[in-house]
N, C-alpha and C positions, 0 to 999 in steps of 0.2 A: 504494500500500500504506500503510495508516494505522497499522499497529502498529510499535513500535520493533524494532530489529534483534535484540535478545535474545529477545523474545517470538516473533517470526516464525521465527527460526532454531530455537528449541525445538520449534515445531510442525512444521516441516519435518523435523526429526530424528525426531519421533514418527511422521510419515508413513512415512519409510523403515523405522523399527523395526517398525511394525505390519505393513507389507507383507512385509518379509523374514522376519518371524516365521512368517507363513503359508507362504511359499515354503520356509523351512527345515524345515517339517513335511511339506509336500507332496512335494518332490523325493526325499528319501531314503526316505520311508515309504509313499508311495502304492502302490508295488508290493507291499509287505507286506500292506497293507490289502486290496487287490484279491485277493491270494492267499487271504486268510481268507474272502473271499466266494465262493471256488470257481473263480476264473479260473486257467487253466493259464499256464505261463510264456510259451507262444507267444501266447496271447490278451492277456496283459499287455503283451508286447512290441509287438503289433499296435496296441493302443489307445494306448500311449504314443508309438509311432512316428507314427501319424496325428495325434495331438495336437501333436507337435513340429512336423510339417510345417505344420499349421494355424496354430500359434502364430507361426512364422517369417513366414508370409504375412500374418497379421493385424496384426502389430506396426506396420509403416509405414502401412497403410491406416487403422487406427483412430486412430493418432496424427495422421495428416494430417487426418482428419475433425475431430478436436478442435481442431487449429490453425486450420482454416477457420472454426470457430464462435467461436474466441477464448475458449473456456470450459474451461480445463484442469482446474480443481478440480471443476467440475460433471461433466466427463467422467470423472474418476477416481472420483467417487461412483457414476455410472451403471455404469461397468465393474465396480467392486467389488461393487455390489449384484447385478449379473448373475452375476458369478463365484460369489458366495455362493449364489445361487439354483440355479445349475447343480450345485455340489458337494452341495447339499441333496438332489438327485435320487438320491444314493447310498442314501438310506434307503427308497426305494420298492422294494418286492419284485417287480421286473419283469425281472430277469435281465440278461444281457450287454448288450443294446441300451441300456438306460437307464444302466447303469454306464458304458458307453462315452460316451454323451452327457454324463453328469455330468463325467467326467474331461476330455474334449476341450473341452467348453464352458467349463470352469473355466480351462483352459490358454489358450484363445483370448481370453477376457475379461480375463485377467490380463496378457496380452502387452503392452498399451500403458501399463500403470501405471508401470513403471519409467522408460521414456522420457519420459512426461509429468511424472513427479515430478522427474526430472533437469532437464528444461527449466524447470520452475517454480523449482527450487532455484538453477539458474544465473542466472535472472532476479533472484532474491532477492540473490544475490551481487553481481550487476551494479548493482542499485538501492540496496542498503543497505550493501554492504561485508561482509556475513556470509561466513563461510568455508564453501564448498561441501563441502570434504573432511570438515570436522568434523561437518557435518550428515549426510553420507553414511555416516560410520563407524557410526552407530547402526543402519543396515541390516545391517552385518556383525555387530554385537553381537546384534541380534534373531535372525539366522540361527543363531548359536552357541547362544543360549538355547533356540531351537526344537529344535535337534539333541539337546540334553540332555533336554528335556521329551519329545520324540518317542521317544527311546530307552527312557524309562521306561514309555511307553504302548504300545510295539510288541509287545503280546502279544494272543493271540486274544481274550481276554475284555475288553480295554480299547482295542482298535484303533479302534473306532468313535469314541472320544473324539478321536482325531487328526483325523478328518473334521470333527467339531464345532468343534475349535479352528481348523482351516483356514478354515471358514466365518465364525467369529467374527472372525478376523484380517482377512478381507476387509471385513466390516461396520465394523470399527474403522478400517481404512484410509479407507473412504468418509467416515466421521464426522470423522476428523482433516482430511481434504481440505477439507470444507465449513467447518471452523473457521478455515481460512486466509483472509487477505484476498483480495479479487478482484483479479486482474491486468488492468490496462487496456492496450489496444494502444498507447497513447501511451508506455507504459513502455519499449517497444522503442527509443525514441529516446534513452534514457539514455546519455550519455557514450560510454564505450568499449563495444565489443561489435559484434555483427553488425547492420548495417542502421541506418537512421535512423527507421524506423517509418512512413514515408510509403507511400502505395499503390505508387508507383513502386519504392521500395526493397524492398517486400515481394515484388514480382514479380521483382526482381533476385536470385533465389536461385541458388546454385551447382548446383542439381540438373540443369540443362541443360548444365553445363560438362563437357568431356571429362575434366579433371583430377580431378573430384570422385569419380568412380566407382573409379578405381584407388586413391585415398586410402582409400575405405571398405574396399576389399579389404585394404590394408596394415594398417589399424587392426584389422580382424578377425583377421589372422594372429596377433597377439599373444595373443589369448584362445584361438584355435584351437590354439596350441602347448601348451596345457594339457590337450588332449583325452585323450591317453594316460593322464595322471595321474588325471583325473576318472573315466575309464572303468575303469582297471585298476590304479590305485595301491594300493588296499586289497588286491586279489587278489595283487598282486606282493609286498606285505609279508607277507600271510598265508602265501604260499609260502616265505617266508624265516623262518617260525615266529615272527614278531613277534606278541606277545600282542594280543588285541583291545583291551584297555584302553590299551596303548601306542599302537596305531594311532589311537584316538580322540584321544589327547594330541598325536599328530603332526599330525592335521588341525587341531586347536585351535591349535597353534603357528603354522601358516600363517595362520590368520585373525587371531591376535593380532598377527602382524607386519604384516598388512594394516591393522589398526586403528591400530597405532603410526605407520605412515606417514601415514595420514589425519589423525592428530592434529597432525603438524608440517608437513603439505603446504602449508598456507597460507603459512607463512614461507618454505618452499623455493620456492614459486611466485614470490616477490618477487625471487629471484635467478636462477632457471632457467625458461626458457620451455617450453611444452608439448612441442616436439620433443625437448628434452633429457630430459624425463620418459620419452618413448617409447624413446629410445636407451638410457637406464639400464635400462628394463624389458627391452629386447631382450638386452642384455648379460647381465643376471641370469638370464633364461630360458635363454639359450644355455648358460651355465655350469651352471645347476641341472639341466637335463635331460641334459647330457653326463655329469655326475658321478653322476646318480641311481642307475644300476645298480652303481656302485662303493661306495656307502654300505652297509657291512655291519654297522654297529652302530646302535643307537637314537640315540645321541648324534650320530653323523654324519648320520643321517636328519633329526634335529631341526635341525641346523645348516643343511642344505639347505632345509628348510621355511621358515626365516626369510627366504629369498629370495623367498617368495611375496609379501611386502610390496612388492617391486619388480616381479617378473614379472607379477603381476596388478594390484596397487594402482597402481603408477606408470603402467602401460599404460592402465588405466581413466581415471585422472585426466588423463593426456595426451590421450587420445582425446576425452573429453567437452569438454575445454578448447579443443581445436582446432575442434571442431564449433561450440562456442559463439562462436568468433571469426569463422568463415567462413560461418555460416548465420544469416540475419536472425532476430531474436528471435521474430518472429511464427511462424516455421516451425521453431522449435527442436525441438518435439516430433517433427515429421516427420524431422528430421535424426537425432535420437537413436533414433528407431524404425528408420531405415534402418541405423544402426550395429548395433542389436540383431539385425536380420535378417542382416547380413553375418557377425556373430559366430555366429549360429545355424547358417547354412548351412555355414560352414567348420568349425564344431565337429562337425556331423553327419558331414561328410566325414572329419575327423580321427578320429572314433570308429570309423568303418567301416574305414578304413585300418589304424588301430592294432589293431583286433580281428583282422584277417586276419594282420597281422605277428606279433601276440602269440602266436598258435598255433604259429608257426614258431620264434620265439625271444623270450621275454619281455623281454629287454633291448632289442631293436631298436626298438620303438616310441618309447622315450625318446630314443634317438639320432636318430631321424627328427624328433622334436619339437624337438630341439636345432638341427637344420638349418633347420627352419621358422622358429624364432626368429631365427637368424642371417640368414636371407633377409629377414625383416621388418626387422631392424636395418639391413641394407645398403640396402634400398629407402627406409627412412625417412631415412637419411643422404643419399641422392641427392635426396630430395624436400624436404629441410629448407630450402634457399634459396627454393624456390617457396612453401613453406608460410609462411615468415616474411614473404615479400612479400605473400601473400594476407591474412595476419592483420593486417599493418600497414595494408593498403588499407582494411580494415574499421574 
């Protein structure tokens, strides 16, 4: 990498910001956009369900393809261009089939962008000393800005602008990726981290090891413990007569806490290793979801939302850091893609279970998620000696 640390970290920050701006428009508002095109709730659910399954399957496959070629930034460009092309099909007046292809194709092509961006950013951190967390926080900021912009555009007469903005965000992501310096495979040999970069070391991946797959499950549990909140948090608050404006502020509070953690995480990582980040995340999630049904004022709800910085942020940082240490750099995209798949599968299960329980008692899904977080914490505690040994060996 020929650019100095400040320049390259700024560009990686822009990569996260542009991508998550598009995601922040797509996830909350694409159901609204499809509804304005005449799709029923059942049809929207079917399209997004198929898209989610396809995205989960595509993430490790497309990430691995990129790792095999050694061309992460070019892969991000190609996938981003393909995503923009698919979402552009929205404007063809050809009915449900092409709308489905547009949405599902976008979701599939978008799937490997975050794992590959994470892998690139972690290599930047390893090779230049740049702070991964401070680069990644701009993704969270981009998501927040997109949520605000999307909210102002989510009306029948302007909803098509959301689709345009999603496509432009994909194009911007590809452009930023190609502005980054090329990563060479010999970079994998840099000092600490996974692997030495030789062909033998590249083949010595943990993917064939028995311990690696339970680790992926445990790492996915932390994000899956948020499924009840992602699926039903807003509905729960609305049922408690919390004003929509206040609900928006509550969501923003959580993301602000996440950004705050990312700002100082680099210094914290000098004192605490990745398993401790996971343990802190698990403890915070256990408390957060256990107390969630008892928060009956907006101030109490906001206080619990500040735990998002740990329950999500610390879990994310701990997970990617562990994979960066135990997976050789050449296969980092594959490792992060497998993590995304683990999270996606467990999140889908969590949403399904939470939905069924929510109909019985709206409080119960959050208690279940508290138990899930506690289980993840206990499993991490049991695995910590092994993890530290594996990380030290790399």
